[in-house]
C-alpha positions in Angstrom: 40.0 140.1 148.4 37.4 142.7 147.7 33.2 143.7 147.2 32.8 144.3 143.6 29.3 146.6 143.1 28.0 147.0 138.6 25.4 146.7 136.9 24.0 144.8 134.9 21.1 144.6 132.5 19.1 142.7 134.6 19.7 144.6 137.2 22.7 145.6 139.9 24.9 143.3 141.5 27.2 142.1 144.7 30.3 139.9 144.9 32.6 139.0 146.9 36.3 138.7 145.1 39.5 136.7 146.0 42.0 137.4 143.6 44.5 135.7 145.4 42.2 132.4 144.2 41.0 133.8 141.1 37.3 133.5 142.4 34.5 135.1 142.8 31.4 134.8 144.6 28.4 136.8 143.9 26.3 138.2 147.1 22.3 138.1 146.7 19.5 140.8 148.8 18.7 137.5 150.7 20.6 137.2 153.7 20.4 140.5 155.0 16.8 141.3 153.4 16.2 138.2 157.0 17.6 140.7 159.1 16.6 143.9 158.3 14.3 144.2 154.9 15.3 147.4 153.8 14.8 147.3 149.7 13.0 144.2 148.5 13.9 145.5 145.2 17.8 144.5 146.2 21.1 146.4 146.4 21.6 150.4 145.3 24.6 152.4 146.9 25.3 156.6 145.4 22.8 158.2 147.7 20.8 157.8 151.3 18.4 155.2 150.8 16.6 152.3 151.6 18.6 150.4 148.8 22.4 151.6 149.8 21.1 150.8 153.3 20.4 146.5 151.5 23.8 147.2 150.4 25.8 147.9 153.0 24.1 145.5 155.9 24.8 142.4 152.7 28.3 143.5 153.0 29.0 144.1 156.4 27.6 140.2 157.2 29.6 139.2 154.5 32.8 140.4 155.8 31.7 139.7 159.9 29.6 137.3 159.5 27.4 138.8 162.7 23.9 140.0 162.4 23.9 142.4 165.7 27.5 144.4 164.9 26.9 144.6 161.2 23.1 145.9 161.8 24.7 148.5 164.4 26.9 149.5 162.1 25.5 149.2 158.9 24.0 153.6 158.7 26.9 154.7 158.8 29.0 152.3 156.9 26.0 153.3 154.0 26.8 157.1 154.8 31.2 156.2 154.7 31.2 153.8 151.5 27.9 153.3 149.9 26.5 156.4 149.8 30.0 158.1 147.3 29.3 155.2 144.8 29.6 156.7 141.4 26.2 155.6 139.5 28.5 152.7 137.6 29.4 150.9 141.0 32.7 150.4 142.2 35.3 148.2 144.7 35.4 148.0 147.8 38.3 145.5 149.6 37.7 143.8 152.7 40.7 144.6 154.8 39.7 148.5 154.5 36.3 147.1 155.9 38.0 145.6 158.8 40.2 148.1 159.7 36.8 151.0 159.7 34.7 148.4 161.4 37.6 148.1 164.1 37.6 151.4 164.4 34.0 151.6 165.2 34.2 148.8 167.4 37.7 148.5 168.6 36.2 144.3 168.1 37.2 142.3 164.8 
């Protein structure tokens, strides 16, 4: 299971992919924007700005479904995982995210 970030002609995309089940689902910015609206324009990566902050928050919210923990960790998560992604995007595995959260919080 992984999160995949990529670019299309219509803009940036974020998907959660479960290869074992052969399913994927798009994650849109709206849920994370309700917690904190860093970027009305949606997701971005590869630098330390507002779009990458929105991406980090959206991934954490989806991964752990805990607004408070996701918000408290999203800036550190952005610096660790989102800032360094290449322009074309990349993949972040759910297990890696959960391990990182455990290291940060000793939860989950």
